[in-house]
N, C-alpha and C positions, 0 to 999 in steps of 0.2 A: 501492498498499499503503498498512494503516494503518502510522504509528512505533507503537513499543513503549511511547510514555507514553500515547498516543494510547489504546491498544487496555485499559492498563493503567485507563484515565478513561472509557472505555466500558464494563467490566466491574465497576468499581467503582457506577455509576450506577446498571446493570442490579440488580446485587445490594440497593442502598438502595431504589430501587425497587419490587422483588419484597418486602422486607421490610418499608416503610410497609403496605403493600397488604394483606397477610399476613395484622395486625392487624384491618383492615378485618372480619376471618372470623371472628370471637371474639365473642359474643356476650356481656351482662357481666348480673349480674342488676339489678333495684332496691337504690336504697342502703336500703332499709329492709330489705331480703331481703339484701345484704348486714353493716347493724347488727344483724340479727337469728342472723344464722350466726358473727360472733366473738361471741356470747353464748352456746358450744361449752353449750347447753346441749344435752342429747342425750334421743331422742323416746323415751317409756317402749318397753321392749322391742328396743329394737334396735341399734349401735352407728351411730357417726358414724366415715368416712375422712374426712382432709383432705388433697388431695393439693397442695404450694406450690409455687411458681415463685419467688421472689425474681428481683428487680431483675436485668437482666441486658442485653446491647449484642445479643443473640441476641434479634432483635424476631423473628425468624418462630416460627408457630404449630408447634405439634407436639402431635401425637395421642395422646392418653391413654384409654387401654381398664379396665373393669374388668368382670374376671367373662366375657373373651369377646363385649362389648358392646359398640360405642362411644361413648363418652360426650360426647367433647367433645376441647378443643382447649386448650389454656393456650398463655400467652403470656406477655413479665416484669410482675414483678408483678403475677400474680392466682391466684385457686386454686379450687380445686374442691371441691363438698363430698357425701357421698354420708350419707345415711342407707340402713343394711344391717339385714337380720339377721344376728343373734351366728354363727359360722363362722370358718369357711377361706374366704378371698377371695386374687384375685390381679388387681396393678393390675402395665400394662405401658405403655410409653412408647414411641413411636417417632421416632425422629429415623434421621439416620445409622448408627443401628443401634435395640437392642432391650435395651432396657431393663427387669428385672422387680422387682419387692418379691411377696411370700405376705405374709400377717399371719391371727393367724387370732384374730379377737375375740369380745370380751362385752359382752355385754348394759348401756346405763349406760355405757359407755366411750368415748374418742378417741382416737384413733388419729391418726398426723400422720407423711406420707410428704415428703420435699425431691425436691424436681426438679432435679437439676443441670443448669444444661444449657454447655455447649463445643462450640468451632470445630471445622470437619471434615473429609475434604477437598472431599464437597458439600452435605452439608446440614449442621444444629449436632447432636450426638451429645448424647446423653440421658442421667442418671444419675440411676434412683430409691434414695434411703435413707433409711430408717424414721431419726425425728428424736423426742427426745422432749420431753413438755409442753409445757417452757417453750423451749424453742427454736421447736415449734407454735407455738405461739400471739403469739410475738413474732412470727416473719414475717407469720401468716396477717394480724395486725394491718394489718399496711405497705402487705397486695395488693389486691384488690378481685375478687367474687365472680364467677368463670365460669358462663352457666345452662348446666349440664351433662348436662338430660337425662337425671335423678334415676333408673336403673332402677329400679323396682318389682322389694322384694322380701318 
């Protein structure tokens, strides 16, 4: 039988391996796309929604959904950008729980949502929080743009 310490070491190694493998499932956009997104220019007649997941020790990717369409998975220090038609939009993030933010967007405006991640019993827990423009821009500037398969609206 394995000792308690050996079991803990085996579990820790398994969790670390899964966490490191998880980030390989996240595709990032090119450096030029990242720079363009960080200019915060909104396309004519559209709204821009940024979902930013600041640095985190929780390395596992988490699914994020916009208006019932799976669009991407976030990882530490990553962000999503969606250019959407003005109006009502719902963002869901899935972890051990489901977190939801509803936005009513206007043309020409930018919206920021921060994805906080914390430990859960079986997998990370997630919390989506709308943040102001200054905080959103700062957090985005420290992260990389995820290939979100931006839904056309």
